[in-house]
N, C-alpha and C positions, 0 to 999 in steps of 0.2 A: 410507844408501840412500834414494833419493827414492821417494815414493809413486807408484805407477803407476795410471793411470786404469782404470776398470772397462770391459772390453769387453762391449758389450751382447749379443754372440753367445754368451757363456757360458751364457745362459739356455737355449739350445738343448741345450748339453752336459748340463746338469742333467736336462732332461726326456727326453733320449735314454736316459740311465742309469736313471732312474726308470721309464720306460715299458718298458724291457727287463726290469727286475726284476719289474714288474707282470705281464708276459706269462708269465714263467717260474713265478712263485708261483701265478698263477691256474690254470695247467695242472696244477701239482703238487697243489694243494688240490682241484681238480675231480676229478682222477683218483683220488686217495686217498679222497675223500668217497664216490665211487661204488663204491669197493671195500670195504676193511675199515673205513673211517671215519678221522676225523682223530684224531691223537694230540697229546700235550702239546708235542712238538717242532714240530708244524705250527702250533699256536696261538701259540707263542713267536715263530716265524718270521713269522707274520701280524702280530703286534704290532710286530716290527721293520719290516715293510713300512709299517704305518700311520705309524710315527715318521718313516720315510724320506719318505713322501708329504707329511706335514705340514711337514717341513723344506723340501721342494721348494717348497711353496706360500709359506712364509715367505721363502725366498731370492728367489723371484720378486718378491714385494712389495718387498724390499730393493733389488733391481736396478732395479725400476721407479722407485723414489724416487731412487736414486743416479744414474741415467742420465737423469732428467727434465731437460728444458731450461727448464722453468718455475721461476721464482724463488718459493720457498715464502713464503706470507704470514707465517708464524711460524717462522723458522729454528730457534729453540730447541726448539719443539715437534716439529719434523721430526727434529731430531737426537736428541731423547729417544726418539722412535718407533724410529729406527734402532738405537739402543743396546739397547733392550728386545727388539726383534725379533732382533737379533744374538745376544743371550744365550739366547733361546729356541731359535734355530736351532742354536747350539752344543750345547745340552742335548739336543735331539732327535737330532742327528747322533751324539752319543756313545751315547745309549740305543739307537739303531738298530744301531750297530756292535756293542755288547755283546750285544744280544738275538739278532742274526743268528748270531753265533759260538756263543752259548749253545745255540741251537736245534740246530746241527750237533753240538755236544758231546753233547747229549741223545740225538740219533740214535745216536751211537756208543755211548753208555751202554746203549741199548736192545738192542744186539747183543753186548755183552760179557757180559751175564748175571751180573755181579758175581763173576766168577771169575778175575780177573787183576789185575796191577798197573795195567793200563790204566784200570780203574774208579777207582782212587784218584787217578791222574793227572788224569783228566777232571773229577772233583769238585774237585780242587785248582785246575784251570784255570778252571772255572766260577765258583768263589767269588772267587779273586784277580782274575780279569778283570772281573767286575761291580763289585767294590769299587774297582778302579783307575779304571774309567770313571766311576763315580758321583763319586768324589773329584775327578776331573778336571773334571766338570761343576760341582761345588760351588765349586771354586777360581775358575772364571770369574765366578761370581756374587759372591764375597766378597773378591776380591783388591783391589778399590777400593771404599771406603766414604766418604760415602754415594753411591749411584748418581746422585743428583741433581747431584752435582758435575761429571758429564760434560757436562751441557748448561746448567748454571747457574753462571756465572762468579763469582757472589756466594757460592757455597758452596765451602769448601776441600775438595779431594779428596785423600784419603790412600790411597796405593796401596802394595802390596808391590813389591819389586824385580821388574820384569818377567821377569828371568832365571829366577825361581822357576817361574812358570807355563809358560814356554817349555820349560824343562828337563824339567818333569814331563810336559808334553804329548808331548815327544819320547820320553821313557821309556815312556809308556803306548802310544804308537804302535809303538815297537820291540817291546815285549812282545806286543802284539796280533799283529804280523807273525810273531813266533817261534811263537806258539800256532797261527796259521794253517798254518805249515809243519808243525808237529807233527800237527795234525788231518789234513793232507793225506797224511802218511806212515803214520799209524796203520792205514788200510785195507789197506795193503800188508803190514803186520805180521800182520794178522788173516787175510788171504787166502792167504798163502804155504802154510800147512799144509792148505788145502782140497783135497779130491779133485775138482778141476775141471780142465777142459782149460786149457792155457796161454792160449789165445785168450780164454776166458771170464774167467780170472783177471785178465788185462790189461784187458779191457773193464770189468769191475766196478771194479777199482782206479782206473782213469783217471776213471771217472764219479764216484767218491767222493773224488777228489783234486783237483778243480777249485779247491779253496780256495787252491791255491798262487798263483792270480792275486789273491786277496784279500790274500795276504801281500805281493805286489808293491805293491799299492795302499797297504797300511799303511806299508811302508818309504818309498815316495815321499812319502806324507803326513808322515812323520817328518822328511824332509829339508826340507819346506816350512815347518816351524816356524822355520828359520833365516832365512827371508825376511820374517818378520813385523816391521813397523816401526810405531811409534805413529802412528796416523792413516793408515796405508798400506792403504786399502781394497782396492786392486788386489791387493796381496800377500796379504791375508787371504782374498780371494776364491779365490785359488789353493788355499789350505788348505781352503776350503769345498768346492771341487770334489772334492778327494780324500776329504774327509769324507763326501761322498755316494757317490763311486765305491766306497769300501771296503764298505759294507753292501750296495750294489746288486750288486756282484760276488759277495759272500758268499751273498746270497739266490739268485742264479742258480746258483752252485756247489752249494748245498744242495738245489736242485731237480733237479739233473742225474740222480741215480740213479733217481728215479721216472720222469722223462721218458725215460730210456734204455729202461726196460721198456715204456713206452707205444709208443715207436718200434718196438721189437722185436715187440711184439704186432701192430702194423700190417703189418710187413714180414716177420716171421719165422714159424717154425712155430707152429701153434696150441697145442702142448703146451709152449711155452717156460715155464721155471720161473716160477711166480707163485703167490701165495697171497692170495686175496681182495683184489686190488688193491695189495698191498704190493710195493715194488720187489724184484726177484729178488735184487739184491745184499743187501738186508736179510734176506730169507728165508734165503738160503744161510748168511749169517754167523750168524744166530740159531740155526740148526740146529747149527752147529759149537759155539756157546757152550753149547747145551743138553746136548750129549753130552760136554762136558768137554774138547773138543779144543783149546780156546783155550790157548795157551801161558801158563803162570804166570810167577812171578818168575824 
């Protein structure tokens, strides 16, 4: 497979995704801050957004260098910069993905009240997911040693079989997508026994199940690993796009329940269920968890 050139327009794609996530998380944090205040899941989601933003800035620098028509005065130094920036970009992308999903899992933990098998599953998901993503980031840094060998032909570069990192990356992306699907289905499991109208159940569940789109992004990213070729910057950029899309979509999805209440407050009755700025979805679910209505094993 031949390397494809980088399309300069992909820079716009990155910033559309990042800007969309920025709008949603800003509204979420503002609304919750003015209400009951921020919680740990909000801070973790904010950390994910910071990593996403930093990754977007680094990718922009990479694209500016890669698409420049000027011949660099020191090609070796330029290539060195691209390699280092690429490694940091990959690390930030993986951290952003892990933290955005961790935030939503923490939100679900807050409404299960430690009374069901869901709690154990969520803790298992949080631990295994973060370990998997961190290991994936580490692999990118250590698979070829020394790093100087990438841009200095006088240094012998020793690398693992590239199949190892590609296969592991695909496995992590697939696992990430499976967890996204699980997180999208769990609200339905919790909402079914609630004494709410069918319309309200569906509205709450849909708002808390937007993570299914993050699952789609994760599975598409998984397929993009098959397009990676040595030196194929264009192919790697496709992977980078979905590496940004996945956390961006997750941040948007994690903000939907709070924004749903915000919209209902503006357009609906004044007594619409709320509790000091918390999403009505979370309040209703937490009440169920508190009175023991959450189904056990």
